[in-house]
C-alpha positions in Angstrom: -65.4 34.6 -218.7 -67.6 32.1 -216.9 -65.7 29.2 -215.5 -67.4 25.8 -216.0 -68.2 23.5 -213.1 -65.4 20.9 -212.4 -64.3 18.6 -209.6 -61.2 19.1 -207.6 -58.1 18.2 -209.6 -54.7 17.1 -208.4 -52.3 19.3 -210.4 -49.2 17.5 -209.1 -49.7 14.4 -211.2 -47.6 13.7 -214.2 -50.7 14.3 -216.4 -51.9 17.6 -215.0 -48.6 19.3 -214.0 -47.5 20.0 -217.6 -50.8 21.8 -218.2 -50.4 23.8 -215.1 -46.8 24.6 -216.0 -47.9 25.7 -219.6 -50.6 28.0 -218.1 -48.0 29.5 -215.7 -45.6 30.1 -218.6 -48.3 32.0 -220.5 -49.3 33.9 -217.4 -45.7 34.9 -216.6 -45.1 36.0 -220.2 -48.2 38.3 -220.1 -50.1 36.2 -222.7 -53.6 36.9 -221.5 -55.3 36.7 -224.9 -58.7 35.1 -224.8 -57.6 32.3 -227.3 -54.7 31.4 -225.0 -56.5 31.5 -221.7 -59.3 29.3 -223.1 -56.9 26.4 -223.0 -56.3 26.9 -219.3 -59.8 28.0 -218.2 -60.3 24.8 -216.1 -57.4 25.8 -213.8 -58.7 27.9 -210.9 -57.2 31.4 -210.8 -56.0 31.0 -207.3 -54.2 27.7 -208.1 -52.5 29.3 -211.0 -51.4 32.4 -209.0 -50.0 30.2 -206.3 -48.0 28.1 -208.8 -46.7 31.2 -210.5 -45.6 32.8 -207.2 -43.7 29.6 -206.2 -42.1 29.3 -209.6 -40.8 32.9 -209.6 -39.4 32.4 -206.1 -37.6 29.2 -207.2 -36.2 30.9 -210.3 -34.9 33.9 -208.3 -33.6 32.2 -205.2 -32.4 28.8 -206.4 -31.1 29.9 -209.8 -33.3 27.3 -211.6 -34.6 27.8 -215.1 -38.3 27.6 -215.8 -37.8 24.4 -217.9 -36.1 22.6 -214.9 -38.9 23.2 -212.4 -40.4 19.9 -211.4 -43.5 18.8 -209.5 -41.6 18.2 -206.2 -40.4 21.8 -206.2 -44.0 23.1 -206.4 -45.7 20.4 -204.3 -42.9 19.2 -201.9 -45.4 17.6 -199.5 -47.2 15.6 -202.1 -45.5 12.2 -201.5 -46.8 9.1 -203.1 -48.9 7.4 -200.3 -47.4 4.3 -198.9 -49.5 1.3 -198.1 -50.0 1.2 -194.4 -49.7 -1.9 -192.5 -52.8 -3.0 -190.6 -52.7 -2.7 -186.9 -53.8 -6.4 -186.6 -53.4 -9.0 -189.3 -56.0 -11.4 -190.8 -55.2 -14.1 -188.2 -55.6 -11.7 -185.3 -58.8 -10.3 -186.9 -60.4 -13.8 -186.9 -59.2 -14.4 -183.3 -60.7 -11.1 -182.2 -64.1 -12.0 -183.7 -63.9 -15.4 -182.0 -63.3 -13.7 -178.6 -66.2 -11.3 -179.1 -68.5 -14.2 -180.2 -67.6 -16.5 -177.3 -68.1 -13.7 -174.8 -71.5 -12.8 -176.2 -72.6 -16.4 -176.3 -71.7 -16.6 -172.6 -74.0 -13.6 -171.9 -71.0 -11.6 -171.0 -70.5 -9.5 -174.1 -67.8 -6.9 -174.6 -68.6 -3.2 -174.8 -67.0 -0.9 -177.4 -64.3 0.4 -175.1 -63.4 -3.2 -174.0 -63.0 -4.2 -177.7 -60.7 -1.2 -178.3 -58.6 -2.1 -175.3 -58.4 -5.7 -176.5 -57.1 -4.5 -179.9 -54.5 -2.5 -178.1 -53.4 -5.6 -176.1 -53.2 -7.7 -179.3 -51.3 -5.1 -181.3 -49.1 -4.0 -178.4 -50.3 -0.4 -179.1 -50.5 1.9 -176.1 -52.3 4.7 -178.1 -56.0 4.4 -177.5 -56.9 6.8 -180.3 -55.0 4.7 -182.8 -56.8 1.6 -181.6 -60.2 3.4 -181.7 -59.6 4.6 -185.2 -58.6 1.1 -186.3 -61.8 -0.4 -184.8 -63.8 2.3 -186.6 -62.1 1.3 -189.8 -62.8 -2.4 -189.3 -66.5 -1.7 -188.7 -66.8 0.9 -191.5 -65.1 -1.4 -194.1 -67.3 -4.4 -193.2 -64.5 -6.6 -192.1 -66.3 -7.9 -188.9 -68.6 -10.2 -190.9 -69.3 -12.6 -188.1 -70.7 -9.9 -185.8 -74.2 -8.3 -185.7 -74.4 -5.0 -187.6 -70.8 -5.5 -188.7 -69.5 -4.8 -185.2 -71.6 -1.9 -184.1 -72.9 -2.1 -180.5 -76.3 -3.6 -179.9 -78.5 -3.1 -176.9 -78.3 -6.1 -174.5 -81.1 -7.3 -172.3 -80.2 -7.8 -168.6 -80.4 -11.4 -167.6 -82.1 -12.3 -164.3 -81.7 -15.4 -162.1 -84.1 -18.1 -163.2 -86.7 -18.9 -160.6 -88.7 -22.1 -160.6 -90.7 -21.7 -157.3 -94.0 -21.2 -159.2 -95.1 -24.7 -160.0 -98.3 -26.7 -160.0 -97.5 -28.0 -156.5 -96.9 -24.5 -155.2 -100.1 -23.2 -156.6 -102.1 -26.0 -155.1 -100.5 -25.4 -151.8 -101.2 -21.7 -152.0 -104.9 -22.1 -152.8 -105.3 -24.8 -150.1 -103.9 -22.5 -147.5 -106.1 -19.5 -148.6 -109.3 -21.6 -148.7 -108.6 -23.2 -145.3 -108.0 -19.7 -143.8 -111.4 -18.5 -145.2 -113.1 -21.5 -143.8 -111.6 -20.8 -140.4 -112.8 -17.2 -140.5 -116.3 -18.4 -141.5 -116.4 -20.8 -138.5 -115.3 -18.3 -135.9 -117.6 -15.4 -137.0 -121.3 -15.5 -136.3 -123.9 -15.2 -137.7 -122.2 -17.1 -140.5 -124.5 -16.0 -143.3 -124.0 -12.3 -142.4 -120.3 -12.7 -142.2 -120.1 -14.5 -145.5 -121.4 -11.3 -147.3 -118.5 -9.2 -146.0 -115.8 -11.9 -145.6 -113.9 -10.7 -148.7 -113.2 -7.4 -147.0 -111.1 -9.3 -144.3 -108.7 -10.5 -147.0 -105.4 -8.7 -147.3 -102.6 -9.0 -149.9 -98.9 -9.5 -149.3 -96.4 -8.9 -152.1 -92.7 -9.6 -152.1 -90.3 -8.1 -154.6 -86.5 -8.1 -154.9 -84.9 -4.9 -156.1 -81.5 -5.3 -157.8 -79.1 -2.7 -158.9 -78.6 -2.5 -162.6 -76.3 -0.8 -165.1 -79.0 1.0 -167.0 -78.8 0.7 -170.8 -76.1 -1.9 -171.8 -74.6 -2.0 -175.2 -72.3 -4.8 -176.4 -70.7 -6.0 -179.6 -72.8 -9.0 -180.4 -72.3 -12.3 -182.3 -74.3 -12.8 -185.5 -74.8 -16.5 -184.7 -76.9 -15.7 -181.5 -80.4 -14.4 -182.0 -80.9 -12.8 -178.5 -78.4 -10.4 -177.1 -78.1 -10.6 -173.2 -75.5 -9.6 -170.6 -75.3 -10.9 -167.1 -75.7 -7.8 -165.0 -78.6 -8.0 -162.5 -77.3 -10.6 -160.0 -76.0 -7.8 -157.7 -74.9 -8.3 -154.1 -76.4 -5.0 -153.2 -80.0 -6.0 -153.8 -82.7 -5.7 -151.2 -86.1 -7.4 -150.8 -89.3 -5.5 -150.1 -92.5 -6.8 -148.5 -95.7 -4.7 -148.6 -99.2 -5.4 -147.5 -102.6 -3.9 -148.5 -106.2 -4.4 -147.7 -109.5 -4.4 -149.6 -110.5 -1.4 -147.5 -107.9 0.7 -149.3 -105.6 0.9 -146.3 -101.8 0.6 -147.0 -100.3 -2.1 -144.8 -96.8 -2.2 -143.3 -93.6 -2.2 -145.4 -90.7 -4.5 -144.6 -87.3 -4.1 -146.2 -84.8 -7.0 -146.1 -81.2 -5.8 -146.2 -78.0 -7.7 -146.1 -76.0 -7.6 -142.9 -76.2 -8.3 -139.1 -76.7 -4.9 -137.6 -78.5 -1.8 -138.9 -76.1 1.1 -138.6 -78.3 3.8 -140.1 -80.2 5.6 -137.2 -83.1 6.9 -139.3 -83.7 3.5 -140.9 -84.6 2.2 -137.4 -87.7 4.3 -137.3 -89.3 4.4 -140.8 -92.6 5.7 -139.5 -91.1 8.8 -138.0 -88.4 9.7 -140.5 -89.9 8.5 -143.8 -93.7 8.7 -143.1 -94.0 4.9 -143.7 -97.2 3.0 -142.7 -97.5 1.9 -139.1 -95.3 -1.2 -138.3 -92.9 -0.7 -141.2 -89.3 -1.9 -140.4 -86.0 -2.9 -141.9 -85.0 -6.5 -141.3 -81.4 -7.6 -141.5 -80.7 -11.0 -143.3 -77.6 -12.8 -144.4 -78.3 -12.3 -148.1 -81.1 -9.7 -148.4 -83.5 -12.4 -149.5 -86.5 -13.8 -147.6 -85.4 -16.6 -145.3 -87.3 -18.8 -142.8 -85.8 -16.9 -139.9 -86.7 -13.5 -141.5 -90.3 -14.6 -142.1 -90.6 -15.8 -138.5 -89.4 -12.4 -137.3 -91.7 -10.5 -139.7 -95.0 -12.4 -138.9 -95.5 -11.1 -135.3 -94.7 -7.6 -136.3 -97.0 -7.8 -139.3 -99.8 -9.1 -137.2 -99.4 -6.2 -134.7 -99.4 -3.8 -137.7 -102.7 -5.3 -139.0 -104.3 -4.9 -135.6 -103.5 -1.2 -135.6 -105.3 -0.7 -138.9 -108.4 1.5 -138.6 
């Protein structure tokens, strides 16, 4: 007899248990006629056999009649679910969202683990798994309505220190210095017209860059009221500044690395040319803050000039 398709049924309910009990009664009495079993065809065979086995055990061991068998005897663990109390209430939920929003608007957003720890502190719950499950429930059920993506983490862009050195005045000063330097080269080299044809090849380039340690990809729980998600992470005290030079001839000029401190205590860093195959004249310069200062520049210029003279 082909059994029809059906969804999983809870046979312990007050509606379904009488049907199961009637089928078990017919099964135990040996009534396997087709007409009788058609009434119970929706009951899986294995379910019926387990129920009959339990009923026979109860009748023999507990001296209970078949008519007195109840649902709790067959399904003792099937207790009516009790409404669980939320780990944090509605007031705490609003407060939690306000904390997350304020931290994000200050470019110091909370990561997922930090939010879970915060929930544990608010609920006085030491179990991290419980707090994690509750946060997953809040996100899944859409209760974090004031957060982006309902509370799911979003990728945050690293903020950097704002620099305003590049101004109209600075650009005018830069072009004036370059043009005056070219005019001085033109004056000192004769014949002037011949030198003018190759003067561009005497121009070099100097580039300064600051390398700052970062945390890689950063994900935070973000506020819906803020369009751009950022997190302050790149203003690191362990940054260094590099200065490199190059020439139109294709020659690589000297490298200078500015590190924070007074004394260089790494022996190999004292000779970059020998140990790291750096261009001639490359050095590590110690500064108070790893940035280019007036004293650092005055120390670099003579060494840079000597390195340029050594170029082929």
